[in-house]
C-alpha positions in Angstrom: 74.9 111.5 88.2 71.4 110.9 89.4 70.8 108.7 86.2 73.9 106.7 87.3 72.7 106.3 90.8 69.2 105.2 89.6 70.7 102.7 87.2 72.8 101.3 90.0 69.9 101.2 92.3 67.8 99.3 89.7 70.5 96.8 89.1 70.6 96.2 93.0 66.8 95.7 93.1 67.1 93.4 90.0 69.7 91.2 91.9 68.0 91.2 95.4 64.5 90.5 94.4 64.9 86.9 93.0 66.9 86.1 96.2 63.9 87.2 98.3 61.4 85.5 96.2 63.4 82.1 96.4 63.5 82.7 100.2 59.9 83.2 100.5 59.0 80.5 98.1 60.9 77.9 100.2 59.1 75.4 102.4 59.2 77.5 105.5 57.4 77.1 108.8 54.9 79.7 109.6 57.0 80.8 112.7 60.0 81.5 110.4 58.3 83.8 108.0 58.3 87.1 110.0 62.2 86.8 110.5 62.6 86.2 106.7 60.3 89.3 105.9 62.2 91.6 108.2 65.6 90.6 106.9 64.4 90.9 103.3 63.0 94.5 103.9 66.1 95.6 105.8 68.4 94.3 102.8 66.3 95.6 100.0 65.5 99.0 101.2 68.5 99.6 103.5 66.4 100.5 106.4 67.9 101.2 109.8 64.5 99.9 111.5 62.2 97.3 110.4 59.3 95.9 112.4 56.8 93.2 111.8 53.6 93.7 113.9 50.9 91.2 114.2 47.6 91.1 116.2 48.0 90.3 119.8 45.4 88.7 122.0 43.7 92.1 122.1 42.1 92.1 118.6 42.5 95.9 118.5 46.2 96.0 119.1 49.3 95.1 117.0 52.4 93.8 118.8 55.9 94.0 117.6 56.9 90.3 116.9 60.1 90.6 115.0 62.4 93.4 114.2 65.6 94.7 113.3 67.2 97.9 114.6 65.0 98.1 117.7 66.3 97.2 121.1 65.5 93.5 121.9 63.3 94.3 124.9 60.9 96.0 122.5 59.8 92.7 121.2 56.3 91.7 122.3 56.2 95.1 124.3 55.6 97.8 121.8 51.7 97.8 121.0 49.9 100.0 118.5 46.3 100.4 118.3 44.8 99.4 115.0 42.8 102.5 114.4 45.7 104.9 115.1 47.8 107.0 112.9 49.6 105.6 109.8 48.9 101.9 110.9 45.1 102.7 111.0 45.2 104.4 107.7 47.0 101.5 106.1 44.7 98.9 107.4 41.6 100.9 106.5 42.8 101.3 103.0 44.3 97.8 102.8 47.4 99.3 101.0 50.9 100.6 101.6 50.9 104.0 103.1 53.9 106.4 103.5 54.4 109.3 105.8 54.0 111.5 102.8 50.3 110.5 102.0 47.7 112.9 102.8 45.9 112.0 106.0 48.6 109.3 106.8 48.6 110.3 110.5 45.0 111.6 111.0 43.2 109.7 113.7 45.8 109.8 116.4 44.3 110.4 119.7 45.8 111.1 123.2 46.2 108.1 125.2 45.8 105.7 122.2 49.2 104.0 121.4 50.6 104.6 118.0 53.9 104.8 116.3 53.9 108.6 116.9 53.3 108.2 120.5 56.3 105.9 120.8 58.4 108.4 118.8 58.8 106.1 116.0 59.3 108.1 112.8 57.8 105.6 110.3 58.7 105.9 106.5 56.1 103.4 105.3 53.6 100.8 106.4 52.6 97.7 104.4 49.7 95.5 105.6 50.2 91.8 104.8 47.0 90.1 103.8 46.4 86.3 103.4 43.4 86.2 101.2 41.2 88.8 102.9 42.6 88.2 106.4 45.2 90.5 107.9 48.3 88.7 109.0 50.3 91.7 110.1 52.1 94.7 109.0 55.5 95.6 107.9 56.8 98.8 109.1 60.0 100.6 107.8 61.9 103.5 109.3 65.2 105.2 108.5 65.3 104.0 104.9 68.4 105.1 103.0 66.7 104.8 99.6 63.8 106.9 98.2 61.1 104.7 99.6 58.4 106.8 98.3 59.5 106.0 94.7 60.0 102.3 95.6 56.4 101.9 97.1 55.7 99.2 94.4 58.5 97.1 95.8 57.3 97.4 99.3 53.7 96.3 98.1 55.4 93.4 96.3 57.2 92.2 99.4 54.0 92.4 101.4 52.2 90.3 98.7 55.1 87.8 98.7 55.0 87.5 102.6 51.1 86.9 102.4 51.6 84.1 99.9 54.3 82.6 102.0 52.2 82.7 105.1 49.3 81.1 103.2 51.5 78.3 101.8 53.2 77.6 105.2 49.9 77.5 107.1 48.5 75.0 104.3 51.6 73.0 104.8 51.1 73.0 108.5 47.5 71.8 108.2 48.6 69.1 105.8 51.3 68.0 108.1 49.0 68.0 111.2 46.7 65.7 109.1 49.6 63.4 108.4 50.7 62.8 112.0 49.5 60.1 114.4 47.7 61.6 117.3 49.2 59.5 119.9 52.9 59.2 119.0 53.4 62.4 117.0 55.0 60.5 114.3 53.7 60.3 110.8 50.8 58.1 110.1 50.7 55.1 107.7 49.0 56.9 104.8 51.6 59.6 104.8 54.5 57.1 105.0 53.3 55.3 102.0 53.1 58.4 99.9 56.5 59.6 101.0 58.2 56.2 100.6 56.7 55.9 97.1 58.4 59.3 96.1 61.6 58.4 97.8 61.9 55.1 95.9 61.3 57.0 92.6 64.2 59.3 93.5 66.4 56.4 94.5 65.8 54.8 91.1 66.3 58.0 89.2 69.6 58.9 90.9 70.7 55.4 91.8 71.2 56.2 95.4 70.7 53.8 98.3 67.6 53.8 100.5 66.8 51.5 103.5 63.6 50.6 105.5 63.6 49.6 109.1 60.4 47.9 110.2 60.0 47.2 114.0 57.6 46.6 116.7 57.4 46.3 120.4 58.0 43.0 122.0 55.3 41.6 124.2 53.2 44.7 124.0 50.0 42.8 124.6 51.4 41.9 128.0 51.9 45.5 128.9 48.2 46.3 128.1 47.0 43.1 129.9 49.2 43.8 133.0 49.0 47.6 133.4 46.0 48.5 131.3 45.6 50.2 127.8 46.4 53.7 129.3 49.9 52.3 130.2 50.1 50.9 126.7 49.3 54.4 125.3 52.1 55.9 127.6 54.6 53.6 126.3 53.8 54.3 122.7 53.8 58.1 123.3 57.2 57.8 125.1 58.7 55.8 122.3 57.3 58.3 119.8 59.4 61.0 121.6 62.6 58.8 121.7 62.4 57.8 118.1 62.0 61.3 116.9 64.9 62.5 119.1 67.3 59.8 117.7 66.3 59.9 114.0 67.8 62.3 111.4 65.6 65.1 110.1 66.2 63.8 106.6 64.7 60.4 107.5 61.0 59.6 108.2 59.5 57.6 111.0 55.9 56.5 111.0 53.6 54.6 113.3 52.7 51.7 111.0 49.9 50.3 112.9 49.2 49.4 116.6 52.7 48.7 118.2 54.5 48.6 114.8 56.7 51.4 113.4 58.7 52.0 110.1 61.6 54.3 109.6 63.0 55.3 106.1 66.7 55.8 106.2 67.5 58.0 103.1 70.9 57.8 101.4 71.9 54.8 103.5 72.9 51.3 102.6 72.0 48.3 104.5 75.1 48.5 106.9 74.4 52.1 107.7 70.6 51.4 108.2 71.4 48.5 110.5 73.8 50.7 112.7 70.9 53.2 113.1 68.4 50.5 113.8 70.7 48.7 116.3 71.3 51.8 118.1 67.8 52.8 118.4 67.0 49.3 119.6 69.6 49.8 122.6 68.3 53.3 123.3 64.7 52.0 123.5 65.7 49.0 125.8 67.4 51.5 128.1 64.4 53.9 128.2 62.3 53.8 131.4 58.4 54.7 131.3 56.8 55.7 134.5 53.4 54.4 135.1 50.9 56.1 137.4 50.2 53.8 140.5 53.0 51.4 139.5 56.1 51.5 141.9 58.9 50.8 139.5 59.3 52.2 135.8 58.8 49.7 133.2 60.8 49.1 130.0 60.3 47.5 126.8 62.3 46.1 123.8 61.9 46.1 120.0 62.6 43.6 117.2 63.0 44.7 113.6 64.2 44.0 110.2 66.1 46.2 107.7 65.8 45.9 103.9 67.5 48.1 101.4 67.0 49.2 97.7 68.0 47.8 95.4 69.4 44.5 97.0 66.2 43.5 98.7 63.7 44.9 96.3 63.1 47.7 93.9 59.4 48.6 95.0 57.7 49.7 98.3 55.9 46.4 98.4 58.9 44.4 97.9 60.9 46.2 100.6 58.3 46.3 103.1 57.8 42.5 102.5 61.6 41.9 103.0 61.7 44.0 106.0 58.7 42.1 107.5 60.3 38.8 106.9 63.4 39.9 108.6 61.3 41.3 111.5 59.5 37.8 111.7 62.9 36.2 111.9 64.0 38.3 114.8 60.8 37.7 116.7 61.2 33.9 116.1 64.6 33.9 117.4 64.6 35.7 120.8 63.2 39.2 120.3 65.2 42.4 121.1 67.0 41.9 117.9 67.5 43.5 114.5 67.8 41.1 111.4 68.9 42.0 108.0 66.6 41.0 105.0 68.1 38.2 102.9 69.0 39.3 99.4 66.6 38.2 96.7 67.1 36.7 93.2 65.4 37.5 89.9 62.5 35.3 91.0 62.1 37.5 94.2 63.1 34.5 96.4 65.7 34.8 99.0 69.2 33.9 97.9 70.6 31.1 100.0 
């Protein structure tokens, strides 16, 4: 009977571990990882209580940052001293420690907060390291499996969590380096790299993709009339508006100065035009308050839309086609969105 139970448990682990690996290998933001770790530990070890503790502002204290099975009010309230009890042992050894380990609970001192002082009967504690830096600890209690015999899986989960945190933080740094400081949109360099990759994907799978290139009408007059600080405020405000009204699957970047570009994925020219024209109307209705200026000011945009493959099959061709359409909108009366003209085999507009 015991063998059958063991085989069933091994099968369960074999089925759950690949799912956990996929979850923690995904492109997750740093803030989402504790929740994923807690959920994974609960499901893998059938634990009634799971907590993710991380260093608080006090470098000697670990605070409950995410949990399952604890009252919600415990979050950010339960704090355990880094030197105390089973937590201190796990951190000192830099390895998984269970309540059955010799000396697991030594070092607990009166007045020093520990799991024991809170009445938490911990089964096992796994420190999570990113390289040599401790990022937190995973604490399991009330496990319905023989957690002592599954220590290696607890260690594996902690290692996966450390790797996920490392990748997420690296991604966060890269993303920060890819953003325009003023508007919060992506910068031109990142846009060009991303657009190149999306064009390759569009060619491989023959899916549409469109480009909306636009700039602020009479932006020089804003700077000349109200000053460059006012111009920066307009750019910052437009960055927020554009992000709010653009799909997460699309990308918007500050192309340079007062010029912006949006890549509208899986969208033909008509769909991209509808997005562009809607954004134009929203921006025209936006008011920007300027210090020491009595009435809020407003601006308009003009732009051009080009689509793959009708208007070009490379980033250079599509940017050129959208730029020509933008120029046409500017030349007419501004506050307009023009469609690029289809081109022939010689890359010249078809009349």
